[in-house]
Structures are given as structure tokens and as C-alpha cells.
Steps between C-alpha positions, in 0.01 A plus 500: 500500500771286342548421131681174441610347168265203464644327193784558264373545145846576365695182411821696556609534865532880454163584666407462866452145623167373630451611860713814457362810679430764233377778731334563834275788610368569849136614523475470878321242711152416374202527733260305275536159336751475215368462147655381176709757315409593145776456246511707184771552241625822659309516828456291814182593692473436874197555723611612844218566749303796355762579232586360161865548400653486152862386497737525205549137389863562406629619837214499754491877549163646598351652184168604657286443808125555520274505806187288448147597603435146627713196590609283207315168472769314303829561322521773236598434139668721237373432146615718212470865605277430801516354851189323629447509878211296647350679802288359784223744402424272199678736265785439257712816502685574176814714535760595238826303501678832455299781661757753377464433127295732288538448127452822306187530286542371147769242577473124476402319814460125551205545733151399383354799688610728220326526167569235232772559244410753237287700742616798705673367808430639845670505838459194719311556824731384778246546778420189705187319383281295733351200318206315652645156577155333541607356835796445729816396316700251706771403248747712307362586153659343193614661174257439212550612137655836595249549782415317819266227628387422855250288686303608806414303812142458378596359158504798262774470238580846360734580209602849389682515168604779265297559183575726206394826664400405855476202736268199490365340817380138493334331795419135558288369785644180639253274678725488807810668643823428313707211631825695472668789321421589139752345261522627143663289231560570130390864473481504120 
């Protein structure tokens, strides 16, 4: 896996130029087809055969590696505190971005899985969650209002978004399979 500076946002020539290699990490030779990487603010997520690997976005070091119960169907995506991994078993697996974090009870947490402000806060469950995908996901999911959205081969559009004290799932039945990946614009 190679991270390369794509554009220079800094008008001053002090930062790395476009095309500059930022870091490189070897994960071995893949046996299965390559899939798109998921890019988050602090984490790069790579599916490699039956594993999903979280790399530190700053330097490419392996932060965590998790063995999957089934082959991934498309690229994984980190969104907020969670990584979404589409599996060929028609499941969207939700994993924590940081499986080592455990905020103490009673402290603020930016995760919608904890109680709303003013209520007693509780620990966040960092166990993997299998979400029924409603079909085979062939394209990498897309970020959507702090959650995620995906479309299945058979035309189910599914969105999972955070609510005040839990998560909301919305489903839309398309009349035919999607003609390409889900694109989200203007998430306000």
C-alpha cells in the first residue's frame, strides 16, 4: 500500500509536492482481487483476502488487523468512529475505528451510541455488529450524514445514520439495479 500526495493545498512550497511518496506499507501478496481502500481522517482501511487492516493515515503503520468470517464483497469505509466492511454473506460488518479505545463511564463521547447529553452516559460497545445488507453489496459504501449508505446488486438502497440516542435505518427499493456506485452530494 502506498500513500502519495495527490494535490498540494498549501500555496507555499513548504509541503510535499504532488506525486511525492508519503509512506509505503507491505501487507504481502494478495490472493484475492484488490478492492478500493477506505480513507478516513486518521485511518486507511485495506481489505486483504480474509483480513481487514487498519493503517495509521499519518505513517502507514499497522494499527490493527482483523480476520473476517467471510470474504469482503467491496472496499471497506471508515466513517466517524466506525469502519463498515461489506461481506459476501450479504452482511455489512461494523467495526470500531479504534478497537482499543474505551471511554470511561460518565465522560463525553462523540458517538451516537451513548445516551444523549444530560443523561447518564454509558460505555460504547466495541463488539463487531453484523448488519443485514438486504443483498450483495458490489460497490464500496459511501459516507452519509455521519453514517453510511450502500446499494445492493438487486437494487436496495440502504442508509444507516446516527440519531439522538441510537441509529436510524432507511431503505429504498429501486426498480432496478443501480447503474453505478452511490454518490452523495450536499449532506446538509
